[in-house]
C-alpha positions in Angstrom: 108.8 53.6 183.8 110.5 50.2 184.2 108.8 47.4 186.0 109.2 47.9 189.7 106.6 45.7 191.4 102.9 45.9 191.9 101.1 49.2 192.0 98.1 49.1 194.3 95.4 51.6 193.3 92.8 52.5 195.9 90.0 53.6 193.5 87.3 56.1 194.2 84.8 57.5 191.7 85.2 58.8 188.2 87.3 57.8 185.2 90.6 58.8 186.8 91.5 55.5 188.6 91.0 53.6 185.3 93.3 56.0 183.5 96.0 55.5 186.1 95.6 51.8 185.9 95.8 51.8 182.1 99.0 54.0 182.2 100.6 51.8 184.7 99.9 48.6 182.7 101.1 50.3 179.6 104.4 51.0 181.4 104.8 47.3 182.2 103.6 47.5 185.8 101.4 45.0 187.5 98.3 46.6 188.9 96.0 45.6 191.8 92.9 47.8 192.0 91.1 48.0 195.4 87.7 49.6 194.7 86.0 51.7 197.4 82.5 50.3 197.7 79.9 52.7 196.5 82.4 55.1 194.9 84.4 53.2 192.2 82.9 53.3 188.8 81.8 50.1 187.0 84.7 50.1 184.6 87.0 49.8 187.7 84.7 47.9 190.1 83.9 45.3 187.5 87.5 44.0 187.6 89.1 45.0 190.9 91.5 42.9 192.9 89.2 43.5 195.8 86.5 45.8 197.2 86.6 47.5 200.6 84.5 50.0 202.5 86.0 53.5 202.8 85.4 53.4 206.6 87.2 50.1 206.9 90.9 51.1 207.0 91.8 47.8 208.8 90.3 45.9 205.9 92.3 48.0 203.4 95.5 47.5 205.3 94.9 43.7 205.4 94.4 43.7 201.6 97.6 45.7 201.1 99.4 43.2 203.3 98.3 40.4 201.0 99.2 42.3 197.8 102.6 43.5 199.0 102.7 46.4 196.6 105.8 48.4 195.7 103.6 51.5 196.1 100.1 52.7 196.7 98.1 55.3 194.7 94.9 56.9 196.0 92.9 58.0 193.0 89.3 59.1 192.3 86.5 61.0 194.0 85.0 60.2 197.4 82.4 62.0 199.5 83.7 62.9 202.9 81.9 61.0 205.7 80.4 62.7 208.7 82.6 63.7 211.7 81.3 60.9 214.0 82.0 58.2 211.4 85.5 59.6 210.8 86.2 59.9 214.5 85.3 56.3 215.0 87.7 55.1 212.3 90.6 57.3 213.1 90.3 56.7 216.8 91.3 53.1 216.3 94.6 54.2 214.9 95.4 57.6 216.5 95.5 59.0 220.0 92.9 61.6 221.1 95.2 64.6 220.8 96.4 63.7 217.3 92.8 63.0 216.2 91.8 66.5 217.4 94.6 68.1 215.3 93.5 66.1 212.2 90.0 67.5 212.3 91.0 71.0 213.3 93.1 71.4 210.2 90.4 70.7 207.5 90.4 68.4 204.5 94.2 68.7 203.7 95.1 67.5 207.2 92.5 64.7 207.0 93.9 63.4 203.8 97.4 63.5 205.2 96.1 61.6 208.2 94.7 58.9 205.8 98.1 58.7 204.1 99.7 58.4 207.5 97.7 55.3 208.3 98.9 53.6 205.2 102.5 54.7 205.6 102.6 53.7 209.3 101.7 50.2 208.2 104.9 50.2 206.0 103.5 51.0 202.6 104.8 53.7 200.3 102.2 56.2 199.0 102.9 58.0 195.7 101.0 60.4 193.6 99.2 59.2 190.5 101.4 61.5 188.4 104.4 59.4 189.3 102.8 56.4 187.8 101.1 58.2 184.9 102.9 61.5 184.2 100.9 62.0 181.0 97.8 62.8 182.9 99.0 66.3 183.8 98.2 69.4 181.9 101.0 70.7 179.6 101.9 74.3 179.3 100.1 76.5 176.7 96.9 76.3 174.8 95.7 72.7 175.0 92.6 72.9 172.8 91.7 74.6 169.6 90.7 77.9 171.2 93.2 80.4 172.7 92.5 82.9 175.5 92.2 86.6 174.5 94.3 89.3 176.3 91.5 90.2 178.7 91.3 86.5 179.6 95.0 86.4 180.3 94.6 89.3 182.7 91.9 87.4 184.5 94.1 84.3 184.7 96.8 86.4 186.4 94.3 87.8 188.9 93.0 84.3 189.7 96.5 82.9 190.1 97.5 85.7 192.4 94.3 85.2 194.5 94.8 81.4 194.9 98.4 82.0 196.0 97.0 84.0 198.9 94.1 81.8 199.8 95.9 78.4 199.4 97.5 78.3 202.8 94.1 78.6 204.4 92.8 75.4 202.8 89.9 77.3 201.2 89.9 75.8 197.7 91.7 75.1 194.5 89.7 77.2 192.1 88.3 80.7 191.5 86.2 82.4 188.8 87.3 85.8 187.6 85.8 88.1 185.0 87.0 91.6 184.0 89.3 91.6 187.0 86.3 90.9 189.3 86.3 87.8 191.5 82.9 86.2 191.1 83.4 83.0 193.1 86.0 81.2 195.2 85.9 77.5 195.7 85.0 76.2 199.2 84.4 72.8 200.6 81.6 72.3 198.1 84.1 71.8 195.2 84.6 73.2 191.8 81.3 71.9 190.2 79.2 73.5 192.9 81.1 76.7 192.7 80.4 76.9 188.9 76.8 76.2 189.7 76.8 79.3 192.0 78.2 81.4 189.1 75.4 80.0 186.8 72.9 81.0 189.5 74.3 84.5 189.5 73.6 84.6 185.7 70.1 83.3 186.1 69.3 85.9 188.8 70.9 88.5 186.5 73.4 89.5 189.1 76.1 89.1 186.4 76.0 88.6 182.6 78.8 86.6 181.0 77.2 84.8 178.0 80.4 83.0 177.1 82.2 86.2 176.3 84.2 86.5 179.5 85.0 84.8 182.8 87.7 82.3 183.5 87.9 79.3 185.8 91.4 79.2 187.3 92.4 76.0 189.1 95.7 75.2 190.7 97.1 73.2 193.6 97.0 74.9 197.0 100.4 75.8 198.4 101.7 73.0 200.6 99.0 70.6 199.2 99.9 66.9 199.3 99.7 66.1 195.6 99.8 62.4 196.4 96.2 62.4 197.5 94.5 65.6 196.4 95.8 66.3 192.9 93.4 68.9 191.4 91.6 67.7 188.3 89.3 68.9 185.5 87.3 66.7 183.1 84.5 66.9 180.6 82.0 67.7 183.3 84.0 70.7 184.3 83.8 72.0 180.7 80.0 71.5 180.8 79.6 73.3 184.0 81.9 76.2 182.9 79.9 76.6 179.7 76.6 76.6 181.6 78.1 79.3 183.9 78.8 81.4 180.8 82.6 81.3 181.1 85.0 81.7 178.2 87.6 79.2 179.3 89.6 77.3 181.9 93.2 77.9 183.0 95.0 75.3 185.0 98.6 75.0 186.4 100.8 73.1 183.9 102.2 70.0 185.6 99.9 70.5 188.6 96.4 69.6 187.4 95.1 66.3 186.0 93.2 66.3 182.7 90.7 63.5 183.3 89.4 61.8 180.0 91.6 64.3 178.2 90.4 63.5 174.6 86.7 63.9 175.5 87.5 67.0 177.6 89.1 68.7 174.6 86.4 67.7 172.2 83.8 69.1 174.6 85.8 72.4 175.0 86.3 72.8 171.2 82.7 72.0 170.5 81.4 74.8 172.7 84.3 77.2 172.0 85.9 77.2 175.4 89.7 77.6 175.8 91.7 75.3 178.0 95.2 76.5 178.8 98.1 75.3 181.0 99.9 78.1 182.8 103.3 78.2 184.5 103.8 77.9 188.2 
């Protein structure tokens, strides 16, 4: 990507913001990292342009006004604050009726509301994949292990289920084994869902032992991929292995591979497949 001005990265937790920053710099872009206090990792927080509290949107907008970025990228994990804290923040920028609609529609609407605050101030918000397209999963087997035919069938089942549940803002992932749906991701996130599957094994409700079971993860239909791009990383592999799964299937071009080299080393080491599937 040719140089087109400063990229402002609003950084949450995890390795992802650093990877986006590195890719942008490698493409010749200037980068200004705004670290979210208490969330951004040390490898980002140790060299940010500035630090801001997540519940201080006025402070964030002031920083962006000083940076004058060509575009803004929101990257990294954050923990959703409580309703009262959110209401206090959004009420400073939105009228009461719009605020009610934001909270009534769940996390997707909340994230779009956050983007709206930034865009209303005149800044362009783009997805991390526009700055660093190489972070997305390619199609086909990504690691050294390939899925077996029974795993392919479970991938199809999981994909079909997520196509149905996506519009309801339920989650981005599901675990399927032998055609049976073992868990659907809710607000707790993928890691906690995998822990539920591991708990089913510990209680002997199911027995997988690494021979079956697939984690399928894809964007929800209509999801704003600028702010909530699905991702897997080395920890996902660890949790999937602890849950007894055989592998992970993600939508090619729709899911980020965070710390890709380590993710694939971890998957190959424990014999899990990682595969990118079509839309």
